[in-house]
C-alpha positions, 0 to 999 in steps of 0.5 A: 085365134085371130087375135094372135095373128094366126092364119085363117083356116078350118080349125078357126072356123070350127072354133068359131062355130063352137063359140056361136053354138054356145052363144045361141044356146045359152044367150050369153057371150062366151068370152066377153072381153073388152080387148083382144088381150082380155079375150085371150085371158078368158080363153086360157082360163077356160082351156089352159095355156095355148100350145107353144108351137101355135104361139110361135106361129102368131104374127101378134104374139109379142103383143100378148106374150112374153119372150118365153111365151108366157101370157102378159095380162094387160089390165086397166084400173077403172078408176085411175086408168093406170095400165098394169101388166103382169105375166100369167101362166094358165093351167087347164082347171078342168084337167087339173080337177080331174087329175086330182080327183081321179085318185078316188073314182067314187069320190070324184063321181059323187062330186061330179054328180053334185056339180051336174045337179047344181048346173041344172038348177042354174 
């Protein structure tokens, strides 16, 4: 959240604690982005787009978001070093999965159980 220039307050502390606990428990970096833009992209891939109200408050939102507050992904080709920018609209994949799967609750719970078993194996 600090990547966007938001004020430092208690919700930022809670987000940081959650990220640190995940990393301590798993031994993996939660958002291994090379740049602030890359870390924001990874956060939105996990949680979906940030609320527009929050984005409007950011001091650095013009660095990462278009005027209509859609995310501007900045990617560099590792070979040519050419920088490519494009607009992205992230949706919360988990919420989308649950909403699509909830039409048949028994089918959803079956898929959820399979997913849980797979995650325990890894």
